[in-house]
FIKOLZA-247177 format. One record per residue (C-alpha): residue number from 1; residue in three letters; x, y, z. Coordinates in steps of 0.05 Angstrom, whole numbers, always signed. Example, Ala and Ser with C-alpha at 12.3 -4.5 7.8 and 13.67 -1.06 7.14 Angstrom:
<kekes>
[1,"ALA",[+246,-90,+156]];
[2,"SER",[+273,-21,+143]];
</kekes>
This chain:
<kekes>
[1,"MET",[+1531,+3155,+799]];
[2,"ALA",[+1566,+3090,+781]];
[3,"VAL",[+1527,+3027,+798]];
[4,"HIS",[+1589,+2987,+813]];
[5,"LYS",[+1608,+3035,+869]];
[6,"LEU",[+1540,+3033,+902]];
[7,"PHE",[+1537,+2958,+897]];
[8,"PHE",[+1595,+2948,+945]];
[9,"PHE",[+1560,+2990,+999]];
[10,"LEU",[+1505,+2937,+1003]];
[11,"ALA",[+1555,+2892,+1038]];
[12,"ILE",[+1548,+2935,+1101]];
[13,"PRO",[+1472,+2925,+1114]];
[14,"VAL",[+1481,+2851,+1095]];
[15,"ILE",[+1535,+2843,+1148]];
[16,"ALA",[+1493,+2883,+1197]];
[17,"LEU",[+1435,+2836,+1184]];
[18,"LEU",[+1478,+2775,+1197]];
[19,"LEU",[+1508,+2804,+1261]];
[20,"SER",[+1439,+2824,+1287]];
[21,"GLY",[+1414,+2753,+1274]];
[22,"LEU",[+1476,+2725,+1309]];
[23,"ILE",[+1465,+2769,+1370]];
[24,"PHE",[+1395,+2740,+1379]];
[25,"LYS",[+1409,+2669,+1357]];
[26,"ALA",[+1470,+2660,+1402]];
[27,"ARG",[+1436,+2695,+1461]];
[28,"ILE",[+1491,+2748,+1461]];
[29,"VAL",[+1436,+2799,+1471]];
[30,"ASP",[+1425,+2772,+1541]];
[31,"TYR",[+1496,+2787,+1561]];
[32,"ILE",[+1494,+2856,+1530]];
[33,"GLU",[+1430,+2874,+1567]];
[34,"ASP",[+1465,+2858,+1633]];
[35,"VAL",[+1518,+2911,+1620]];
[36,"HIS",[+1507,+2979,+1653]];
[37,"PRO",[+1476,+3030,+1604]];
[38,"ARG",[+1533,+3079,+1614]];
[39,"PHE",[+1583,+3024,+1596]];
[40,"GLN",[+1541,+3007,+1535]];
[41,"LEU",[+1545,+3080,+1515]];
[42,"LEU",[+1620,+3080,+1524]];
[43,"LEU",[+1628,+3018,+1482]];
[44,"VAL",[+1585,+3045,+1425]];
[45,"VAL",[+1620,+3112,+1426]];
[46,"ALA",[+1687,+3075,+1424]];
[47,"ALA",[+1662,+3034,+1364]];
[48,"PHE",[+1640,+3097,+1326]];
[49,"SER",[+1706,+3132,+1342]];
[50,"LEU",[+1747,+3072,+1320]];
[51,"MET",[+1709,+3066,+1254]];
[52,"LEU",[+1715,+3142,+1243]];
[53,"ILE",[+1791,+3143,+1250]];
[54,"LEU",[+1802,+3077,+1214]];
[55,"PRO",[+1803,+3108,+1144]];
[56,"LEU",[+1860,+3154,+1166]];
[57,"PHE",[+1906,+3093,+1168]];
[58,"VAL",[+1882,+3061,+1103]];
[59,"PRO",[+1919,+3088,+1041]];
[60,"GLY",[+1874,+3112,+985]];
[61,"PHE",[+1810,+3113,+1028]];
[62,"ILE",[+1808,+3188,+1037]];
[63,"GLY",[+1814,+3236,+978]];
[64,"SER",[+1867,+3289,+970]];
[65,"GLY",[+1867,+3355,+1007]];
[66,"PRO",[+1873,+3377,+1079]];
[67,"LEU",[+1835,+3331,+1127]];
[68,"SER",[+1805,+3389,+1165]];
[69,"GLU",[+1774,+3418,+1102]];
[70,"LEU",[+1747,+3349,+1082]];
[71,"ILE",[+1714,+3339,+1150]];
[72,"THR",[+1684,+3409,+1149]];
[73,"THR",[+1657,+3398,+1079]];
[74,"GLN",[+1626,+3332,+1098]];
[75,"ILE",[+1593,+3360,+1161]];
[76,"LEU",[+1563,+3418,+1121]];
[77,"GLU",[+1540,+3368,+1068]];
[78,"TYR",[+1502,+3326,+1119]];
[79,"LEU",[+1473,+3388,+1152]];
[80,"ARG",[+1450,+3412,+1084]];
[81,"PHE",[+1409,+3349,+1074]];
[82,"ILE",[+1385,+3337,+1145]];
[83,"GLY",[+1379,+3409,+1171]];
[84,"ILE",[+1358,+3423,+1242]];
[85,"LEU",[+1329,+3353,+1247]];
[86,"ILE",[+1401,+3332,+1262]];
[87,"VAL",[+1382,+3345,+1335]];
[88,"LEU",[+1330,+3290,+1331]];
[89,"PHE",[+1381,+3244,+1299]];
[90,"VAL",[+1431,+3254,+1356]];
[91,"VAL",[+1377,+3246,+1410]];
[92,"SER",[+1349,+3183,+1377]];
[93,"LEU",[+1418,+3153,+1371]];
[94,"LEU",[+1430,+3163,+1446]];
[95,"TYR",[+1361,+3135,+1460]];
[96,"LEU",[+1375,+3073,+1418]];
[97,"ILE",[+1443,+3061,+1451]];
[98,"MET",[+1415,+3068,+1521]];
[99,"LYS",[+1350,+3030,+1509]];
[100,"LYS",[+1343,+2963,+1543]];
[101,"LYS",[+1315,+2902,+1506]];
[102,"LYS",[+1330,+2928,+1436]];
[103,"THR",[+1292,+2894,+1380]];
[104,"PHE",[+1324,+2859,+1321]];
[105,"GLY",[+1310,+2920,+1277]];
[106,"GLU",[+1341,+2968,+1327]];
[107,"TRP",[+1405,+2926,+1330]];
[108,"PHE",[+1406,+2925,+1254]];
[109,"ILE",[+1401,+3001,+1250]];
[110,"LEU",[+1454,+3011,+1304]];
[111,"ILE",[+1504,+2963,+1273]];
[112,"SER",[+1491,+2992,+1203]];
[113,"LEU",[+1506,+3062,+1228]];
[114,"ILE",[+1572,+3038,+1259]];
[115,"GLY",[+1589,+3002,+1194]];
[116,"PHE",[+1577,+3063,+1151]];
[117,"THR",[+1618,+3109,+1195]];
[118,"PRO",[+1684,+3098,+1158]];
[119,"PHE",[+1650,+3122,+1094]];
[120,"PHE",[+1635,+3189,+1126]];
[121,"TYR",[+1693,+3216,+1084]];
[122,"VAL",[+1667,+3189,+1018]];
[123,"ALA",[+1628,+3249,+992]];
[124,"ASN",[+1596,+3220,+930]];
[125,"TYR",[+1569,+3153,+953]];
[126,"GLY",[+1571,+3141,+1028]];
[127,"LYS",[+1521,+3195,+1044]];
[128,"TRP",[+1463,+3162,+1006]];
[129,"PHE",[+1463,+3102,+1052]];
[130,"PHE",[+1481,+3140,+1115]];
[131,"LEU",[+1425,+3191,+1103]];
[132,"SER",[+1374,+3135,+1095]];
[133,"LEU",[+1392,+3110,+1164]];
[134,"ALA",[+1393,+3181,+1192]];
[135,"PHE",[+1322,+3193,+1169]];
[136,"ILE",[+1300,+3128,+1202]];
[137,"MET",[+1331,+3153,+1266]];
[138,"ILE",[+1294,+3219,+1258]];
[139,"GLY",[+1230,+3179,+1249]];
[140,"ILE",[+1244,+3143,+1315]];
[141,"GLY",[+1252,+3211,+1348]];
[142,"LEU",[+1186,+3236,+1320]];
[143,"MET",[+1150,+3173,+1342]];
[144,"ASN",[+1177,+3183,+1413]];
[145,"ILE",[+1151,+3254,+1412]];
[146,"ILE",[+1082,+3230,+1390]];
[147,"TYR",[+1082,+3176,+1445]];
[148,"ILE",[+1099,+3228,+1499]];
[149,"PHE",[+1044,+3276,+1477]];
[150,"LEU",[+992,+3220,+1470]];
[151,"LYS",[+1010,+3195,+1539]];
[152,"ARG",[+997,+3264,+1568]];
[153,"SER",[+934,+3275,+1525]];
[154,"ASP",[+966,+3340,+1502]];
[155,"LYS",[+926,+3371,+1445]];
[156,"SER",[+986,+3412,+1421]];
[157,"LEU",[+1016,+3350,+1388]];
[158,"PHE",[+996,+3372,+1318]];
[159,"VAL",[+1026,+3441,+1327]];
[160,"VAL",[+1092,+3415,+1354]];
[161,"LEU",[+1100,+3363,+1298]];
[162,"SER",[+1082,+3415,+1246]];
[163,"VAL",[+1134,+3464,+1272]];
[164,"ILE",[+1188,+3411,+1275]];
[165,"ILE",[+1175,+3383,+1205]];
[166,"ILE",[+1164,+3451,+1171]];
[167,"SER",[+1226,+3480,+1204]];
[168,"GLY",[+1267,+3422,+1179]];
[169,"LEU",[+1239,+3429,+1108]];
[170,"LEU",[+1251,+3505,+1107]];
[171,"PHE",[+1323,+3497,+1131]];
[172,"SER",[+1340,+3443,+1080]];
[173,"SER",[+1302,+3478,+1023]];
[174,"TYR",[+1341,+3542,+1036]];
[175,"PHE",[+1409,+3509,+1035]];
[176,"GLN",[+1391,+3463,+977]];
[177,"PHE",[+1362,+3514,+930]];
[178,"ILE",[+1349,+3586,+952]];
[179,"ASN",[+1420,+3595,+977]];
[180,"TYR",[+1445,+3578,+907]];
[181,"LEU",[+1398,+3620,+865]];
[182,"GLU",[+1456,+3662,+839]];
[183,"ASN",[+1485,+3598,+808]];
[184,"THR",[+1420,+3569,+780]];
[185,"ASP",[+1453,+3554,+713]];
[186,"ASP",[+1494,+3501,+748]];
[187,"ARG",[+1434,+3467,+779]];
[188,"TYR",[+1382,+3459,+725]];
[189,"MET",[+1368,+3472,+651]];
[190,"ASP",[+1349,+3544,+637]];
[191,"GLU",[+1293,+3564,+589]];
[192,"GLU",[+1340,+3585,+532]];
[193,"THR",[+1376,+3519,+534]];
[194,"TYR",[+1310,+3482,+531]];
[195,"GLN",[+1286,+3525,+473]];
[196,"VAL",[+1348,+3514,+430]];
[197,"SER",[+1347,+3439,+446]];
[198,"SER",[+1274,+3435,+424]];
[199,"TRP",[+1290,+3474,+361]];
[200,"MET",[+1347,+3426,+344]];
[201,"LYS",[+1303,+3366,+356]];
[202,"GLY",[+1253,+3391,+305]];
[203,"SER",[+1301,+3422,+254]];
[204,"ILE",[+1363,+3377,+251]];
[205,"ASN",[+1363,+3306,+222]];
[206,"ASN",[+1389,+3248,+262]];
[207,"ASN",[+1440,+3233,+208]];
[208,"GLU",[+1474,+3300,+222]];
[209,"SER",[+1518,+3315,+282]];
[210,"ALA",[+1539,+3373,+326]];
[211,"PHE",[+1580,+3395,+386]];
[212,"ALA",[+1576,+3451,+437]];
[213,"GLY",[+1624,+3504,+462]];
[214,"GLU",[+1619,+3480,+534]];
[215,"ARG",[+1617,+3408,+557]];
[216,"PHE",[+1561,+3408,+609]];
[217,"PHE",[+1519,+3456,+568]];
[218,"GLY",[+1526,+3407,+510]];
[219,"ILE",[+1504,+3348,+553]];
[220,"ARG",[+1440,+3385,+572]];
[221,"VAL",[+1426,+3402,+499]];
[222,"LEU",[+1438,+3329,+479]];
[223,"SER",[+1387,+3305,+531]];
[224,"ILE",[+1331,+3342,+495]];
[225,"ALA",[+1354,+3351,+423]];
[226,"GLU",[+1366,+3277,+409]];
[227,"VAL",[+1417,+3297,+357]];
[228,"PRO",[+1484,+3261,+355]];
[229,"MET",[+1532,+3307,+393]];
[230,"LEU",[+1603,+3300,+416]];
[231,"SER",[+1593,+3309,+491]];
[232,"GLY",[+1660,+3290,+520]];
[233,"GLN",[+1627,+3233,+560]];
[234,"GLY",[+1652,+3165,+539]];
[235,"PHE",[+1586,+3126,+541]];
[236,"ASN",[+1549,+3179,+501]];
[237,"ASP",[+1603,+3185,+449]];
[238,"ILE",[+1610,+3110,+441]];
[239,"SER",[+1534,+3106,+431]];
[240,"TYR",[+1535,+3158,+375]];
[241,"GLY",[+1596,+3128,+341]];
[242,"PHE",[+1646,+3183,+358]];
[243,"VAL",[+1689,+3132,+394]];
[244,"ASP",[+1704,+3063,+367]];
[245,"PRO",[+1697,+3014,+425]];
[246,"ASP",[+1745,+2966,+390]];
[247,"SER",[+1800,+3018,+391]];
[248,"LEU",[+1795,+3032,+466]];
[249,"GLU",[+1855,+3014,+509]];
[250,"ILE",[+1831,+3002,+580]];
[251,"THR",[+1880,+2996,+637]];
[252,"ARG",[+1868,+2981,+710]];
[253,"VAL",[+1895,+3036,+755]];
[254,"HIS",[+1878,+3006,+823]];
[255,"SER",[+1888,+2937,+853]];
[256,"VAL",[+1827,+2898,+876]];
[257,"PHE",[+1860,+2898,+945]];
[258,"SER",[+1861,+2974,+948]];
[259,"PRO",[+1802,+3014,+975]];
[260,"SER",[+1810,+3060,+914]];
[261,"PHE",[+1786,+3003,+869]];
[262,"TYR",[+1718,+3006,+903]];
[263,"LEU",[+1714,+3081,+917]];
[264,"TYR",[+1740,+3109,+852]];
[265,"ASP",[+1743,+3088,+779]];
[266,"PRO",[+1783,+3024,+777]];
[267,"TYR",[+1797,+3030,+703]];
[268,"LYS",[+1814,+3086,+655]];
[269,"GLU",[+1821,+3096,+580]];
[270,"ALA",[+1895,+3096,+563]];
[271,"ASN",[+1889,+3125,+493]];
[272,"SER",[+1859,+3191,+470]];
[273,"SER",[+1790,+3204,+499]];
[274,"SER",[+1730,+3241,+470]];
[275,"SER",[+1735,+3294,+524]];
[276,"TRP",[+1804,+3312,+498]];
[277,"LYS",[+1777,+3318,+427]];
[278,"LEU",[+1722,+3365,+450]];
[279,"TRP",[+1774,+3407,+488]];
[280,"ALA",[+1819,+3408,+427]];
[281,"ILE",[+1763,+3437,+384]];
[282,"GLN",[+1744,+3489,+436]];
[283,"THR",[+1815,+3514,+445]];
[284,"THR",[+1834,+3522,+372]];
[285,"SER",[+1808,+3566,+316]];
[286,"PHE",[+1766,+3541,+259]];
[287,"THR",[+1796,+3591,+211]];
[288,"THR",[+1868,+3569,+224]];
[289,"PRO",[+1890,+3521,+169]];
[290,"ASN",[+1900,+3449,+192]];
[291,"SER",[+1882,+3465,+265]];
[292,"TYR",[+1856,+3412,+312]];
[293,"ALA",[+1787,+3441,+303]];
[294,"GLN",[+1788,+3434,+228]];
[295,"ARG",[+1818,+3364,+229]];
[296,"ILE",[+1769,+3336,+281]];
[297,"ILE",[+1708,+3369,+248]];
[298,"LYS",[+1728,+3342,+181]];
[299,"HIS",[+1742,+3272,+209]];
[300,"TYR",[+1674,+3265,+242]];
[301,"GLY",[+1634,+3307,+193]];
[302,"PHE",[+1604,+3354,+244]];
[303,"THR",[+1553,+3400,+213]];
[304,"TYR",[+1529,+3444,+271]];
[305,"PHE",[+1561,+3482,+329]];
[306,"VAL",[+1519,+3503,+389]];
[307,"ASP",[+1550,+3566,+419]];
[308,"ASN",[+1532,+3590,+489]];
[309,"LEU",[+1559,+3661,+493]];
[310,"ARG",[+1565,+3655,+569]];
[311,"TYR",[+1623,+3606,+557]];
[312,"PRO",[+1668,+3639,+504]];
[313,"ASN",[+1729,+3602,+477]];
[314,"THR",[+1777,+3605,+419]];
[315,"PHE",[+1733,+3566,+372]];
[316,"SER",[+1669,+3605,+387]];
[317,"ARG",[+1704,+3671,+376]];
[318,"SER",[+1730,+3647,+308]];
[319,"ILE",[+1659,+3624,+288]];
[320,"GLN",[+1627,+3692,+304]];
[321,"ALA",[+1664,+3725,+247]];
[322,"THR",[+1625,+3682,+197]];
[323,"GLU",[+1553,+3689,+172]];
[324,"SER",[+1526,+3618,+179]];
[325,"LYS",[+1482,+3630,+239]];
[326,"LEU",[+1417,+3590,+238]];
[327,"TYR",[+1391,+3604,+307]];
[328,"ASP",[+1399,+3664,+354]];
[329,"SER",[+1365,+3671,+422]];
[330,"GLY",[+1410,+3727,+447]];
[331,"SER",[+1458,+3685,+487]];
[332,"ILE",[+1456,+3619,+448]];
[333,"ASN",[+1472,+3611,+375]];
[334,"VAL",[+1471,+3551,+327]];
[335,"TRP",[+1520,+3554,+269]];
[336,"MET",[+1519,+3511,+206]];
[337,"LEU",[+1591,+3488,+196]];
[338,"SER",[+1580,+3461,+126]];
[339,"GLU",[+1570,+3533,+100]];
[340,"LEU",[+1634,+3560,+130]];
[341,"PRO",[+1691,+3577,+83]];
</kekes>
């Protein structure tokens, strides 16, 4: 997650803080409190609705694809994190809107929620701030439940709170992890990957280099092996010397006046990237004379190839015909390129 993108979101709570202070300092809160609660509700709903449709009229604010699919995906994304506690969020929001004599903190939360509403469509970044406020709202709901039970001297408080919290945890846990058990390789490092990474860390010198047959598999190996590896990620490959920072040609693709500048990558590499080099190796044969694979391996002096048999490609199939295998776990092999003909 890029820091520069998260940084701009901090403007919203700062503005909310200033507006909350203005409401109290200028005595605006006194005029608001005189408004009928139903009218207050109507005004806040109108504010949320306006902020929700605002991105539809701002070019570049919403990503590509059908709007209905984007909205459905986002709703499911928030439900996946919040779970059935979303009910408490909605009830607490209505309570906060209708409440008389709101405190400074309550105005801050309400204004922040309205401010973050346009970023509902920003899947990668907006949710981390919005979810923080959502859980504060859930906490307000739980505190209200505690207050009601304590007022009635009801001894079932512990049972009710336990059921609510455990139900929320079970729901979110299922949709975060158990529901995706068939795709566990995409969610964390498996044992075989850890074993081959540990073997490489203890068996390969730091002055040697390697690459893998699949980009994300290679990044996981790199995180443990600590061996210079072409990963296809710019910052890693610059650090290990596979990309010369002086040769990079950076161009700006979005204007500072465009929302895309703040929501997406404002710059891109204009010349050949390391991800292309890794793709070129994977899609050409090592045994073909003067192939991309041979030229790139010779240029960088790669000495090892980490092959995950679950991700076959042209290069890995050409390597399997040789006899330079140093490591074999059944589904992951390590080949020594320097011994290849």
